[in-house]
C-alpha positions as CSV (number, residue, x, y, z in Angstrom):
1,M,0.0,0.0,0.0
2,T,2.8,2.3,0.9
3,Q,4.5,1.6,-2.5
4,V,1.3,2.4,-4.3
5,K,1.0,5.7,-2.5
6,A,4.6,6.5,-3.3
7,L,4.0,5.7,-7.0
8,L,0.9,7.8,-7.1
9,A,2.9,10.6,-5.6
10,K,5.0,10.8,-8.7
11,P,3.4,13.5,-11.0
12,W,4.4,11.6,-14.2
13,I,2.3,8.5,-13.3
14,W,-1.0,10.3,-13.9
15,S,-0.2,10.8,-17.6
16,F,0.4,7.0,-18.0
17,L,-2.7,6.2,-16.0
18,G,-4.7,8.5,-18.2
19,A,-3.3,6.8,-21.3
20,F,-4.2,3.4,-20.0
21,V,-7.8,4.5,-19.1
22,V,-8.5,5.9,-22.6
23,W,-7.0,2.9,-24.2
24,A,-9.1,0.5,-22.1
25,A,-12.2,2.6,-22.8
26,T,-11.6,2.4,-26.5
27,V,-10.9,-1.4,-26.5
28,A,-14.1,-1.9,-24.5
29,F,-16.1,0.1,-27.0
30,T,-14.8,-1.9,-29.9
31,G,-15.4,-5.2,-28.2
32,G,-11.8,-6.0,-27.6
33,H,-10.7,-5.5,-31.2
34,G,-7.6,-3.5,-32.3
35,G,-6.1,-3.0,-28.9
36,G,-2.6,-4.0,-30.0
37,G,-2.8,-2.0,-33.3
38,M,-3.9,1.0,-31.3
39,I,-0.8,0.8,-29.1
40,T,1.5,0.5,-32.1
41,A,-0.1,3.5,-33.8
42,A,0.1,5.5,-30.6
43,L,3.8,4.7,-30.2
44,S,4.4,5.7,-33.8
45,L,2.7,9.0,-33.5
46,A,3.8,9.9,-30.0
47,V,7.4,9.8,-31.0
48,F,7.2,13.1,-32.8
49,T,5.5,14.8,-29.9
50,V,8.1,13.4,-27.4
51,I,11.0,14.8,-29.4
52,V,9.8,18.4,-29.5
53,G,8.2,18.0,-26.1
54,I,11.5,17.3,-24.4
55,G,13.0,20.3,-26.1
56,Q,10.1,22.4,-25.0
57,M,10.4,21.0,-21.5
58,F,14.0,22.2,-21.2
59,V,13.0,25.7,-22.3
60,I,10.0,25.9,-19.9
61,T,12.2,24.6,-17.1
62,L,14.4,27.7,-17.4
63,G,11.6,29.7,-15.6
64,P,8.5,31.8,-16.0
65,G,8.0,33.2,-19.5
66,N,10.4,30.9,-21.3
67,I,8.7,29.1,-24.2
68,D,9.4,28.3,-27.8
69,L,6.4,29.2,-30.1
70,S,8.5,28.9,-33.2
71,L,8.4,25.1,-33.2
72,P,5.7,24.6,-35.9
73,A,7.3,26.9,-38.4
74,N,10.7,25.4,-37.5
75,I,9.5,21.8,-38.1
76,G,7.9,22.8,-41.5
77,L,11.1,24.6,-42.7
78,A,13.4,21.8,-41.6
79,G,11.2,19.2,-43.3
80,A,11.3,21.1,-46.6
81,V,15.1,21.6,-46.3
82,A,15.7,17.9,-45.6
83,M,13.6,16.8,-48.5
84,K,15.1,19.3,-50.9
85,V,18.7,18.4,-49.9
86,M,18.0,14.7,-50.0
87,D,16.2,15.0,-53.3
88,G,14.9,11.5,-53.0
89,S,18.3,9.9,-52.9
90,D,19.4,7.6,-50.0
91,S,23.0,8.7,-50.7
92,M,22.1,12.2,-49.5
93,L,20.4,11.0,-46.3
94,V,23.2,12.1,-43.9
95,I,23.7,15.4,-45.6
96,G,19.9,16.0,-45.6
97,L,19.6,15.2,-41.9
98,A,22.6,17.5,-41.1
99,A,20.9,20.3,-43.1
100,A,17.6,19.8,-41.1
101,L,19.5,19.9,-37.8
102,A,21.4,23.0,-38.9
103,S,18.2,24.6,-39.9
104,G,16.7,23.9,-36.5
105,F,19.9,25.0,-34.7
106,A,19.8,28.3,-36.6
107,V,16.2,28.9,-35.6
108,G,17.0,28.2,-31.9
109,T,20.0,30.5,-32.1
110,A,18.0,33.3,-33.6
111,N,15.4,32.9,-30.9
112,Y,18.0,33.3,-28.2
113,L,19.6,36.3,-29.9
114,L,16.2,38.0,-30.2
115,I,15.6,37.4,-26.5
116,R,19.2,38.3,-25.3
117,A,20.3,41.1,-27.7
118,L,16.9,42.9,-28.1
119,R,15.6,42.1,-24.6
120,I,12.4,40.8,-26.0
121,P,10.3,38.5,-23.8
122,P,10.6,34.9,-25.1
123,I,6.9,34.5,-25.9
124,I,7.1,37.6,-28.2
125,A,10.5,36.8,-29.6
126,T,9.7,33.2,-30.6
127,L,6.3,34.1,-31.9
128,S,7.8,36.8,-34.1
129,A,10.5,34.4,-35.3
130,A,7.7,31.9,-36.2
131,F,6.1,34.4,-38.6
132,I,9.5,35.1,-40.3
133,I,10.4,31.4,-40.5
134,Q,6.9,30.6,-41.9
135,S,7.4,33.2,-44.6
136,I,10.7,31.6,-45.5
137,D,9.1,28.2,-45.5
138,I,6.3,29.3,-47.8
139,S,8.6,30.7,-50.4
140,Y,11.0,27.8,-50.0
141,G,8.8,24.8,-49.5
142,R,5.4,25.7,-50.9
143,G,4.3,23.2,-53.5
144,L,7.3,21.0,-52.7
145,Q,6.6,17.5,-54.2
146,I,9.8,15.8,-53.4
147,K,9.4,12.5,-51.6
148,P,11.9,11.2,-49.0
149,P,14.5,8.7,-50.0
150,P,13.0,5.2,-50.0
151,G,15.4,3.9,-47.3
152,F,14.7,6.9,-45.1
153,A,10.9,6.5,-45.4
154,D,11.1,2.7,-44.8
155,F,13.2,3.3,-41.7
156,A,10.8,5.9,-40.3
157,N,8.0,3.3,-40.6
158,L,10.0,0.2,-39.6
159,K,8.7,-2.0,-36.8
160,Y,10.2,-4.9,-34.9
161,F,7.6,-7.3,-33.3
162,G,5.0,-4.6,-33.7
163,I,7.2,-1.9,-31.9
164,P,8.2,1.1,-34.1
165,V,12.0,1.5,-34.3
166,L,11.6,5.2,-33.9
167,A,9.8,4.7,-30.6
168,I,12.7,2.5,-29.3
169,L,15.1,5.3,-30.3
170,A,12.9,7.9,-28.7
171,V,12.8,6.0,-25.4
172,L,16.7,5.8,-25.5
173,F,16.7,9.6,-26.2
174,A,14.4,10.2,-23.3
175,I,16.7,8.2,-21.0
176,A,19.6,10.3,-22.2
177,A,17.7,13.5,-21.6
178,S,16.8,12.4,-18.1
179,I,20.4,11.7,-17.4
180,A,21.4,15.1,-18.8
181,L,18.8,16.8,-16.7
182,N,19.6,15.1,-13.4
183,R,23.2,14.1,-13.6
184,M,25.0,16.6,-15.8
185,V,26.1,20.1,-15.1
186,Y,24.0,21.4,-17.9
187,G,20.8,19.9,-16.6
188,R,21.4,21.0,-13.1
189,S,22.1,24.5,-14.4
190,V,18.7,24.5,-16.2
191,L,17.0,23.5,-13.0
192,A,18.9,26.0,-10.9
193,I,18.0,28.9,-13.2
194,G,14.4,27.9,-13.2
195,Q,14.3,27.7,-9.4
196,N,16.0,31.1,-8.8
197,I,17.9,32.9,-11.5
198,R,19.6,35.3,-9.1
199,A,20.7,32.5,-6.8
200,A,22.0,30.6,-9.8
201,K,24.1,33.6,-10.9
202,L,25.5,34.0,-7.4
203,A,26.3,30.2,-7.4
204,G,28.4,30.6,-10.5
205,V,25.9,29.1,-13.0
206,K,26.6,30.4,-16.5
207,V,23.0,31.6,-17.1
208,Q,23.3,33.0,-20.6
209,R,25.4,30.1,-21.9
210,T,22.9,27.6,-20.5
211,S,19.9,29.6,-21.9
212,F,21.6,29.7,-25.3
213,I,22.2,25.9,-25.3
214,T,18.6,25.3,-24.2
215,Y,17.0,27.3,-27.0
216,A,19.5,25.9,-29.6
217,L,18.7,22.4,-28.4
218,C,15.0,23.0,-28.7
219,G,15.4,24.4,-32.2
220,T,17.6,21.5,-33.2
221,L,15.1,18.9,-32.0
222,G,12.5,20.7,-34.0
223,G,14.7,20.4,-37.0
224,L,15.1,16.7,-36.4
225,D,11.3,16.3,-36.0
226,G,10.7,18.0,-39.3
227,A,13.0,15.6,-41.1
228,L,11.4,12.5,-39.4
229,L,7.9,13.7,-40.0
230,A,8.6,14.2,-43.7
231,A,10.0,10.7,-43.9
232,Y,7.1,9.1,-41.9
233,F,4.4,10.8,-44.0
234,R,6.5,10.4,-47.1
235,G,6.6,14.1,-48.0
236,A,7.0,17.6,-46.5
237,N,4.5,20.4,-46.5
238,V,4.3,23.9,-44.9
239,D,1.7,22.8,-42.3
240,I,3.3,19.6,-41.2
241,G,4.3,21.0,-37.8
242,N,1.2,23.0,-37.0
243,E,-0.2,20.6,-34.4
244,Y,3.0,20.4,-32.4
245,L,2.8,23.9,-30.9
246,L,0.0,23.1,-28.4
247,A,1.0,19.5,-28.2
248,S,4.6,20.3,-27.2
249,I,3.3,22.5,-24.4
250,A,0.5,20.1,-23.4
251,V,2.8,17.1,-22.9
252,V,5.1,19.2,-20.8
253,V,2.3,20.4,-18.5
254,I,0.4,17.1,-18.3
255,G,3.7,15.2,-17.8
256,G,4.4,17.0,-14.5
257,T,6.9,19.7,-15.5
258,S,6.3,22.9,-13.6
259,V,5.4,25.9,-15.8
260,A,7.0,28.1,-13.1
261,G,10.3,26.5,-13.9
262,G,12.9,24.6,-11.9
263,K,11.2,21.2,-12.0
264,A,11.1,19.0,-15.1
265,N,9.8,15.5,-15.7
266,V,11.1,13.5,-18.7
267,P,9.0,10.3,-18.2
268,G,5.9,12.3,-18.0
269,V,6.5,13.7,-21.5
270,W,6.2,10.1,-22.9
271,G,3.1,9.4,-20.8
272,A,1.4,12.6,-21.8
273,A,2.2,12.1,-25.5
274,L,0.7,8.6,-25.4
275,F,-2.3,10.0,-23.5
276,L,-3.0,12.7,-26.1
277,V,-2.7,10.3,-29.1
278,L,-4.9,7.7,-27.5
279,L,-7.4,10.3,-26.3
280,L,-7.8,11.5,-29.9
281,T,-8.2,7.9,-31.0
282,M,-10.9,7.2,-28.4
283,L,-12.9,10.3,-29.3
284,N,-12.7,9.5,-33.0
285,T,-13.8,5.9,-32.3
286,F,-16.7,7.1,-30.2
287,G,-17.8,9.2,-33.2
288,F,-17.9,12.6,-31.5
289,S,-18.0,15.7,-33.7
290,V,-15.0,18.0,-33.9
291,G,-16.5,20.5,-31.5
292,V,-17.4,17.9,-28.9
293,R,-13.9,16.4,-29.2
294,L,-12.3,19.7,-28.5
295,V,-14.4,20.3,-25.4
296,L,-13.9,16.8,-24.0
297,T,-10.2,16.9,-24.7
298,G,-9.9,20.1,-22.7
299,L,-12.0,18.8,-19.8
300,I,-10.1,15.5,-19.7
301,I,-6.7,17.2,-19.8
302,V,-7.8,19.5,-17.0
303,G,-8.8,16.5,-15.0
304,V,-5.5,14.7,-15.4
305,I,-3.5,17.9,-14.5
306,T,-5.7,18.4,-11.5
307,A,-5.2,14.8,-10.3
308,A,-1.4,15.1,-10.9
309,G,-1.3,18.4,-9.0
310,S,-3.3,17.3,-5.9
311,P,-1.5,17.5,-2.6
312,R,1.2,14.9,-2.2
313,T,3.8,14.1,0.3
314,E,6.5,13.1,-2.2
315,R,7.5,14.3,-5.6
């Protein structure tokens, strides 16, 4: 009993419980059919939210006001850059991926420079950057019909024993992110800045360097996501990243990361990503209209966050 209470005291567990409940409800509604396929599909789609969600998590952990609203435009541009550089050839795969990562890194760097050099609040700086990036993407990628290299597309959709390879890699990435957050100087610096930036400066934490790395990391992960999405859906388009703005923020909040900064939760990002994908699947299966789906999604998310935020003796 004590172990159960200790487990429920972990904020990340509620996102996984929510994912299990909506999966069980959907399976019950379908008479037990398609449960395994639903999990496979959820793992496949959750990967892309996890990647950008972890980047967003690091940014939000820096403290109040820190957020990256340029992710959707960043993802769209990086996907177009990757597809154009690869030009459908597997021999250009590495160069195309490097170009997508470089594109994302440039976006993250530009975000930091707007915030640092011009003293613009992050929410305004990254939103402004999003409009500029989207304009570039429209002129660069509008009407782009280039398909990904066959090998890249096959890899993005590859499964072993029903488990997507990208999901396995994303789990390993999440483990690495958790180690970086809790065991490395960089991660501890992010947490310290989010808890109290003045105290962090007095303790010798390199605040500006850490902030730059964090925004650059988030941008780079957005670039990677753009390339992987283009491979998974076998083509890039300007709107390919649109759904990942709210999703990247939602998985951070639902997963137990504090929006006030200084407290992050990597496992919760995975649980929240699965929860959101399975929730959408459940509502579609139940046949709800778009309006009802939006209302129910909001109410259910509020319920999960409330449960995760209830008084606990252990974090």
